[in-house]
TIDO-843797 format. One record per residue: x, y, z of N, C-alpha, C, O in turn; residue in one letter. Coordinates in nm, 3 decimals, padded with zeros to 5 digits, m for minus. Layout:
REM residues N
+---------+---------+---------+---------+---------+---------+---------+---------+---------+---------+---------+---------+------+
!    n_c1 !    n_c2 !    n_c3 !   ca_c1 !   ca_c2 !   ca_c3 !    c_c1 !    c_c2 !    c_c3 !    o_c1 !    o_c2 !    o_c3 ! rest !
+---------+---------+---------+---------+---------+---------+---------+---------+---------+---------+---------+---------+------+
!       X !       Y !       Z !       X !       Y !       Z !       X !       Y !       Z !       X !       Y !       Z !    A !
...
+---------+---------+---------+---------+---------+---------+---------+---------+---------+---------+---------+---------+------+
REM end
This chain:
REM residues 114
+---------+---------+---------+---------+---------+---------+---------+---------+---------+---------+---------+---------+------+
!    n_c1 !    n_c2 !    n_c3 !   ca_c1 !   ca_c2 !   ca_c3 !    c_c1 !    c_c2 !    c_c3 !    o_c1 !    o_c2 !    o_c3 ! rest !
+---------+---------+---------+---------+---------+---------+---------+---------+---------+---------+---------+---------+------+
!  01.703 !  10.876 !  12.011 !  01.686 !  10.980 !  11.912 !  01.698 !  11.117 !  11.977 !  01.651 !  11.140 !  12.089 !    Q !
!  01.761 !  11.208 !  11.905 !  01.779 !  11.345 !  11.951 !  01.737 !  11.439 !  11.839 !  01.785 !  11.428 !  11.726 !    V !
!  01.649 !  11.531 !  11.872 !  01.610 !  11.635 !  11.778 !  01.682 !  11.764 !  11.814 !  01.694 !  11.798 !  11.932 !    Q !
!  01.730 !  11.835 !  11.713 !  01.805 !  11.958 !  11.732 !  01.736 !  12.071 !  11.656 !  01.707 !  12.057 !  11.537 !    L !
!  01.710 !  12.181 !  11.725 !  01.644 !  12.296 !  11.665 !  01.738 !  12.415 !  11.673 !  01.774 !  12.459 !  11.782 !    V !
!  01.775 !  12.467 !  11.557 !  01.871 !  12.576 !  11.548 !  01.801 !  12.709 !  11.524 !  01.692 !  12.714 !  11.468 !    E !
!  01.866 !  12.816 !  11.566 !  01.818 !  12.950 !  11.539 !  01.935 !  13.047 !  11.546 !  02.040 !  13.016 !  11.602 !    S !
!  01.916 !  13.165 !  11.490 !  02.013 !  13.271 !  11.504 !  02.094 !  13.306 !  11.381 !  02.169 !  13.404 !  11.382 !    G !
!  02.080 !  13.230 !  11.274 !  02.152 !  13.261 !  11.153 !  02.098 !  13.386 !  11.087 !  01.990 !  13.434 !  11.120 !    G !
!  02.175 !  13.437 !  10.992 !  02.131 !  13.555 !  10.921 !  02.245 !  13.622 !  10.848 !  02.353 !  13.566 !  10.830 !    G !
!  02.218 !  13.744 !  10.806 !  02.314 !  13.825 !  10.733 !  02.375 !  13.927 !  10.828 !  02.304 !  13.995 !  10.902 !    L !
!  02.507 !  13.936 !  10.826 !  02.576 !  14.029 !  10.913 !  02.693 !  14.092 !  10.839 !  02.752 !  14.031 !  10.750 !    V !
!  02.725 !  14.213 !  10.877 !  02.838 !  14.284 !  10.818 !  02.970 !  14.231 !  10.873 !  02.977 !  14.191 !  10.989 !    Q !
!  03.072 !  14.231 !  10.790 !  03.205 !  14.191 !  10.837 !  03.244 !  14.274 !  10.958 !  03.225 !  14.395 !  10.961 !    A !
!  03.300 !  14.205 !  11.057 !  03.335 !  14.270 !  11.182 !  03.224 !  14.265 !  11.286 !  03.247 !  14.298 !  11.402 !    G !
!  03.107 !  14.226 !  11.245 !  02.993 !  14.220 !  11.334 !  02.985 !  14.090 !  11.411 !  03.076 !  14.007 !  11.407 !    G !
!  02.874 !  14.073 !  11.481 !  02.854 !  13.958 !  11.568 !  02.720 !  13.892 !  11.542 !  02.626 !  13.953 !  11.492 !    S !
!  02.714 !  13.766 !  11.577 !  02.593 !  13.687 !  11.563 !  02.598 !  13.577 !  11.668 !  02.705 !  13.528 !  11.702 !    L !
!  02.482 !  13.538 !  11.719 !  02.476 !  13.428 !  11.814 !  02.382 !  13.320 !  11.765 !  02.266 !  13.346 !  11.735 !    R !
!  02.433 !  13.199 !  11.757 !  02.354 !  13.084 !  11.719 !  02.312 !  13.007 !  11.843 !  02.385 !  13.000 !  11.941 !    L !
!  02.193 !  12.951 !  11.837 !  02.142 !  12.868 !  11.945 !  02.095 !  12.734 !  11.889 !  02.048 !  12.726 !  11.776 !    S !
!  02.110 !  12.631 !  11.969 !  02.063 !  12.499 !  11.930 !  02.008 !  12.429 !  12.054 !  02.079 !  12.408 !  12.152 !    C !
!  01.882 !  12.394 !  12.047 !  01.815 !  12.326 !  12.158 !  01.797 !  12.179 !  12.124 !  01.743 !  12.145 !  12.019 !    A !
!  01.842 !  12.094 !  12.213 !  01.828 !  11.949 !  12.197 !  01.709 !  11.897 !  12.276 !  01.670 !  11.955 !  12.377 !    A !
!  01.653 !  11.788 !  12.228 !  01.536 !  11.730 !  12.293 !  01.570 !  11.658 !  12.423 !  01.481 !  11.630 !  12.503 !    S !
!  01.696 !  11.630 !  12.444 !  01.740 !  11.570 !  12.569 !  01.888 !  11.597 !  12.590 !  01.958 !  11.643 !  12.499 !    R !
!  01.934 !  11.569 !  12.708 !  02.075 !  11.586 !  12.740 !  02.160 !  11.491 !  12.657 !  02.121 !  11.377 !  12.632 !    S !
!  02.277 !  11.539 !  12.615 !  02.367 !  11.458 !  12.536 !  02.510 !  11.497 !  12.569 !  02.536 !  11.610 !  12.610 !    I !
!  02.601 !  11.404 !  12.551 !  02.739 !  11.420 !  12.598 !  02.809 !  11.543 !  12.541 !  02.862 !  11.625 !  12.616 !    F !
!  02.809 !  11.555 !  12.409 !  02.879 !  11.664 !  12.344 !  02.787 !  11.736 !  12.247 !  02.710 !  11.672 !  12.175 !    S !
!  02.796 !  11.866 !  12.246 !  02.721 !  11.947 !  12.150 !  02.816 !  12.049 !  12.088 !  02.911 !  12.094 !  12.151 !    M !
!  02.788 !  12.083 !  11.964 !  02.875 !  12.178 !  11.899 !  02.822 !  12.222 !  11.765 !  02.706 !  12.200 !  11.731 !    G !
!  02.910 !  12.284 !  11.691 !  02.874 !  12.341 !  11.562 !  02.976 !  12.304 !  11.456 !  03.097 !  12.309 !  11.480 !    W !
!  02.926 !  12.266 !  11.341 !  03.005 !  12.246 !  11.221 !  02.956 !  12.345 !  11.117 !  02.847 !  12.401 !  11.129 !    Y !
!  03.037 !  12.367 !  11.015 !  02.993 !  12.454 !  10.906 !  03.039 !  12.398 !  10.773 !  03.138 !  12.324 !  10.765 !    R !
!  02.966 !  12.434 !  10.669 !  02.999 !  12.391 !  10.535 !  02.977 !  12.506 !  10.439 !  02.865 !  12.554 !  10.421 !    Q !
!  03.085 !  12.550 !  10.377 !  03.080 !  12.653 !  10.276 !  03.070 !  12.588 !  10.139 !  03.106 !  12.471 !  10.123 !    A !
!  03.021 !  12.662 !  10.039 !  03.010 !  12.604 !  09.904 !  03.143 !  12.549 !  09.855 !  03.246 !  12.616 !  09.862 !    P !
!  03.140 !  12.427 !  09.804 !  03.259 !  12.365 !  09.750 !  03.357 !  12.312 !  09.853 !  03.465 !  12.266 !  09.816 !    G !
!  03.321 !  12.317 !  09.980 !  03.411 !  12.272 !  10.085 !  03.346 !  12.162 !  10.169 !  03.224 !  12.147 !  10.169 !    K !
!  03.429 !  12.087 !  10.239 !  03.380 !  11.985 !  10.329 !  03.326 !  12.046 !  10.457 !  03.365 !  12.156 !  10.496 !    Q !
!  03.235 !  11.974 !  10.520 !  03.187 !  12.017 !  10.649 !  03.302 !  12.009 !  10.751 !  03.374 !  11.910 !  10.756 !    R !
!  03.317 !  12.114 !  10.830 !  03.427 !  12.120 !  10.924 !  03.380 !  12.159 !  11.062 !  03.281 !  12.231 !  11.078 !    E !
!  03.451 !  12.110 !  11.162 !  03.422 !  12.146 !  11.300 !  03.449 !  12.293 !  11.323 !  03.551 !  12.345 !  11.279 !    L !
!  03.358 !  12.359 !  11.392 !  03.379 !  12.496 !  11.437 !  03.416 !  12.496 !  11.585 !  03.521 !  12.549 !  11.623 !    V !
!  03.331 !  12.438 !  11.666 !  03.355 !  12.432 !  11.810 !  03.265 !  12.326 !  11.870 !  03.159 !  12.294 !  11.817 !    A !
!  03.309 !  12.271 !  11.982 !  03.229 !  12.172 !  12.053 !  03.253 !  12.184 !  12.202 !  03.357 !  12.233 !  12.247 !    A !
!  03.156 !  12.139 !  12.278 !  03.164 !  12.145 !  12.423 !  03.096 !  12.022 !  12.481 !  02.988 !  11.983 !  12.436 !    I !
!  03.159 !  11.961 !  12.580 !  03.100 !  11.845 !  12.645 !  03.010 !  11.888 !  12.759 !  03.009 !  12.004 !  12.799 !    T !
!  02.936 !  11.792 !  12.810 !  02.847 !  11.819 !  12.923 !  02.925 !  11.872 !  13.043 !  02.873 !  11.951 !  13.121 !    R !
!  03.050 !  11.827 !  13.058 !  03.133 !  11.872 !  13.167 !  03.208 !  12.001 !  13.142 !  03.276 !  12.051 !  13.232 !    G !
!  03.197 !  12.056 !  13.021 !  03.257 !  12.185 !  12.992 !  03.389 !  12.182 !  12.918 !  03.450 !  12.287 !  12.899 !    G !
!  03.436 !  12.065 !  12.875 !  03.557 !  12.060 !  12.794 !  03.531 !  12.122 !  12.658 !  03.425 !  12.101 !  12.598 !    N !
!  03.627 !  12.200 !  12.609 !  03.610 !  12.280 !  12.488 !  03.704 !  12.237 !  12.377 !  03.814 !  12.189 !  12.401 !    L !
!  03.657 !  12.255 !  12.255 !  03.738 !  12.230 !  12.137 !  03.700 !  12.333 !  12.030 !  03.584 !  12.342 !  11.992 !    N !
!  03.799 !  12.409 !  11.983 !  03.777 !  12.510 !  11.880 !  03.864 !  12.482 !  11.760 !  03.979 !  12.439 !  11.772 !    Y !
!  03.809 !  12.507 !  11.643 !  03.889 !  12.506 !  11.522 !  03.980 !  12.628 !  11.521 !  03.942 !  12.735 !  11.568 !    A !
!  04.100 !  12.612 !  11.467 !  04.196 !  12.722 !  11.467 !  04.143 !  12.852 !  11.405 !  04.170 !  12.958 !  11.461 !    D !
!  04.070 !  12.848 !  11.293 !  04.027 !  12.974 !  11.232 !  03.933 !  13.059 !  11.317 !  03.917 !  13.178 !  11.291 !    P !
!  03.871 !  12.999 !  11.419 !  03.774 !  13.075 !  11.498 !  03.823 !  13.103 !  11.640 !  03.754 !  13.172 !  11.716 !    V !
!  03.938 !  13.053 !  11.676 !  03.991 !  13.076 !  11.810 !  04.010 !  13.225 !  11.834 !  04.065 !  13.297 !  11.751 !    K !
!  03.963 !  13.270 !  11.949 !  03.973 !  13.410 !  11.983 !  03.858 !  13.495 !  11.933 !  03.845 !  13.610 !  11.973 !    G !
!  03.776 !  13.440 !  11.845 !  03.662 !  13.514 !  11.789 !  03.528 !  13.454 !  11.827 !  03.431 !  13.526 !  11.852 !    R !
!  03.522 !  13.321 !  11.833 !  03.397 !  13.252 !  11.864 !  03.405 !  13.194 !  12.004 !  03.511 !  13.155 !  12.051 !    F !
!  03.291 !  13.190 !  12.070 !  03.282 !  13.130 !  12.202 !  03.163 !  13.035 !  12.207 !  03.051 !  13.074 !  12.175 !    T !
!  03.188 !  12.912 !  12.247 !  03.081 !  12.815 !  12.260 !  03.048 !  12.798 !  12.408 !  03.137 !  12.800 !  12.493 !    I !
!  02.921 !  12.782 !  12.437 !  02.876 !  12.759 !  12.573 !  02.751 !  12.673 !  12.570 !  02.689 !  12.657 !  12.464 !    S !
!  02.714 !  12.618 !  12.684 !  02.590 !  12.540 !  12.689 !  02.522 !  12.558 !  12.822 !  02.585 !  12.580 !  12.926 !    R !
!  02.393 !  12.547 !  12.817 !  02.308 !  12.550 !  12.935 !  02.252 !  12.409 !  12.950 !  02.158 !  12.372 !  12.879 !    D !
!  02.308 !  12.333 !  13.040 !  02.268 !  12.194 !  13.054 !  02.123 !  12.179 !  13.101 !  02.056 !  12.082 !  13.067 !    N !
!  02.075 !  12.275 !  13.178 !  01.937 !  12.271 !  13.225 !  01.839 !  12.284 !  13.109 !  01.728 !  12.230 !  13.115 !    A !
!  01.879 !  12.355 !  13.004 !  01.794 !  12.375 !  12.887 !  01.833 !  12.287 !  12.769 !  01.769 !  12.292 !  12.664 !    K !
!  01.937 !  12.205 !  12.786 !  01.989 !  12.122 !  12.678 !  02.018 !  12.205 !  12.554 !  01.989 !  12.164 !  12.442 !    N !
!  02.076 !  12.321 !  12.575 !  02.096 !  12.417 !  12.467 !  02.243 !  12.458 !  12.459 !  02.308 !  12.482 !  12.560 !    T !
!  02.292 !  12.465 !  12.336 !  02.428 !  12.511 !  12.311 !  02.422 !  12.642 !  12.234 !  02.333 !  12.662 !  12.151 !    V !
!  02.516 !  12.730 !  12.261 !  02.522 !  12.860 !  12.197 !  02.658 !  12.878 !  12.131 !  02.759 !  12.827 !  12.178 !    Y !
!  02.659 !  12.951 !  12.022 !  02.784 !  12.991 !  11.958 !  02.781 !  13.141 !  11.938 !  02.709 !  13.192 !  11.853 !    L !
!  02.860 !  13.211 !  12.018 !  02.874 !  13.355 !  12.003 !  02.985 !  13.381 !  11.903 !  03.100 !  13.343 !  11.927 !    Q !
!  02.953 !  13.444 !  11.793 !  03.047 !  13.470 !  11.686 !  03.074 !  13.619 !  11.678 !  02.985 !  13.698 !  11.647 !    M !
!  03.197 !  13.657 !  11.706 !  03.239 !  13.796 !  11.701 !  03.343 !  13.815 !  11.592 !  03.402 !  13.719 !  11.543 !    N !
!  03.364 !  13.939 !  11.555 !  03.463 !  13.974 !  11.453 !  03.448 !  13.887 !  11.329 !  03.545 !  13.832 !  11.278 !    S !
!  03.326 !  13.876 !  11.283 !  03.297 !  13.787 !  11.171 !  03.367 !  13.833 !  11.043 !  03.379 !  13.952 !  11.016 !    L !
!  03.412 !  13.735 !  10.967 !  03.481 !  13.758 !  10.842 !  03.399 !  13.700 !  10.727 !  03.314 !  13.614 !  10.748 !    K !
!  03.427 !  13.748 !  10.607 !  03.360 !  13.693 !  10.490 !  03.380 !  13.542 !  10.481 !  03.291 !  13.470 !  10.438 !    F !
!  03.497 !  13.496 !  10.521 !  03.531 !  13.354 !  10.514 !  03.450 !  13.268 !  10.610 !  03.451 !  13.145 !  10.599 !    E !
!  03.380 !  13.330 !  10.703 !  03.293 !  13.256 !  10.794 !  03.159 !  13.221 !  10.730 !  03.081 !  13.145 !  10.788 !    D !
!  03.132 !  13.274 !  10.614 !  03.006 !  13.248 !  10.545 !  02.992 !  13.099 !  10.517 !  03.079 !  13.038 !  10.455 !    T !
!  02.883 !  13.041 !  10.564 !  02.860 !  12.897 !  10.549 !  02.724 !  12.863 !  10.605 !  02.658 !  12.945 !  10.669 !    A !
!  02.682 !  12.741 !  10.581 !  02.570 !  12.685 !  10.655 !  02.626 !  12.623 !  10.782 !  02.716 !  12.540 !  10.777 !    V !
!  02.572 !  12.664 !  10.894 !  02.617 !  12.615 !  11.023 !  02.520 !  12.509 !  11.074 !  02.399 !  12.530 !  11.079 !    Y !
!  02.575 !  12.394 !  11.112 !  02.496 !  12.281 !  11.156 !  02.522 !  12.252 !  11.303 !  02.637 !  12.236 !  11.345 !    Y !
!  02.417 !  12.244 !  11.379 !  02.429 !  12.199 !  11.516 !  02.457 !  12.049 !  11.517 !  02.400 !  11.973 !  11.439 !    C !
!  02.545 !  12.008 !  11.605 !  02.583 !  11.868 !  11.618 !  02.571 !  11.824 !  11.762 !  02.608 !  11.897 !  11.854 !    N !
!  02.520 !  11.705 !  11.782 !  02.518 !  11.642 !  11.913 !  02.576 !  11.503 !  11.899 !  02.545 !  11.431 !  11.805 !    A !
!  02.660 !  11.465 !  11.994 !  02.731 !  11.338 !  11.987 !  02.715 !  11.262 !  12.117 !  02.736 !  11.316 !  12.225 !    K !
!  02.679 !  11.136 !  12.105 !  02.665 !  11.053 !  12.224 !  02.802 !  11.007 !  12.272 !  02.898 !  11.004 !  12.196 !    T !
!  02.810 !  10.973 !  12.400 !  02.933 !  10.918 !  12.454 !  02.955 !  10.776 !  12.405 !  03.062 !  10.742 !  12.355 !    Y !
!  02.853 !  10.694 !  12.418 !  02.860 !  10.557 !  12.371 !  02.847 !  10.553 !  12.219 !  02.753 !  10.609 !  12.162 !    A !
!  02.943 !  10.489 !  12.154 !  02.944 !  10.468 !  12.009 !  02.965 !  10.595 !  11.928 !  02.975 !  10.589 !  11.805 !    L !
!  02.973 !  10.709 !  11.993 !  02.997 !  10.837 !  11.926 !  02.900 !  10.860 !  11.810 !  02.941 !  10.893 !  11.699 !    S !
!  02.773 !  10.841 !  11.836 !  02.669 !  10.860 !  11.735 !  02.640 !  11.009 !  11.719 !  02.623 !  11.080 !  11.818 !    V !
!  02.634 !  11.054 !  11.595 !  02.609 !  11.195 !  11.565 !  02.464 !  11.223 !  11.530 !  02.398 !  11.144 !  11.461 !    D !
!  02.414 !  11.335 !  11.579 !  02.285 !  11.388 !  11.542 !  02.306 !  11.529 !  11.487 !  02.394 !  11.601 !  11.533 !    Y !
!  02.225 !  11.566 !  11.389 !  02.246 !  11.692 !  11.318 !  02.120 !  11.776 !  11.310 !  02.010 !  11.723 !  11.292 !    W !
!  02.137 !  11.906 !  11.322 !  02.030 !  11.998 !  11.293 !  02.016 !  12.019 !  11.143 !  02.096 !  11.968 !  11.065 !    G !
!  01.915 !  12.094 !  11.105 !  01.889 !  12.118 !  10.963 !  01.986 !  12.217 !  10.901 !  01.999 !  12.223 !  10.778 !    Q !
!  02.053 !  12.295 !  10.982 !  02.147 !  12.394 !  10.934 !  02.085 !  12.532 !  10.929 !  01.966 !  12.548 !  10.900 !    G !
!  02.165 !  12.632 !  10.957 !  02.122 !  12.770 !  10.949 !  02.228 !  12.850 !  10.874 !  02.347 !  12.838 !  10.901 !    T !
!  02.182 !  12.932 !  10.781 !  02.273 !  13.007 !  10.696 !  02.329 !  13.128 !  10.769 !  02.255 !  13.207 !  10.827 !    Q !
!  02.461 !  13.140 !  10.765 !  02.529 !  13.260 !  10.813 !  02.600 !  13.322 !  10.694 !  02.686 !  13.260 !  10.632 !    V !
!  02.564 !  13.444 !  10.663 !  02.625 !  13.516 !  10.552 !  02.690 !  13.643 !  10.604 !  02.625 !  13.726 !  10.668 !    T !
!  02.818 !  13.658 !  10.577 !  02.894 !  13.775 !  10.620 !  02.928 !  13.857 !  10.497 !  02.997 !  13.809 !  10.407 !    V !
!  02.882 !  13.978 !  10.493 !  02.909 !  14.065 !  10.380 !  03.048 !  14.125 !  10.391 !  03.092 !  14.163 !  10.499 !    S !
!  03.117 !  14.132 !  10.279 !  03.253 !  14.183 !  10.277 !  03.258 !  14.334 !  10.261 !  03.366 !  14.392 !  10.258 !    S !
+---------+---------+---------+---------+---------+---------+---------+---------+---------+---------+---------+---------+------+
REM end
């Protein structure tokens, strides 16, 4: 079992920045962020493995940066140049290597004003 605690969501002006944090109860192979906007499916934003391999969704490339502190079992998402279209509930995700089991945070609201 893995517990995920998210923080950092909020209201921000378009063009501004926000940083999300997610602390896991133990080390896990891959950690990342998904988001879900009203009326849309949950989609991958970014992910990072324990070894540092990165994966970004096309809409956030060049604007968002994912990183992790393995000593703290914590993943961060630095979001810059935020757009109205980034408005969504952002969910921390952790994925095991074996069986690719997913664990999810409760979600944190990110609202970007236009």
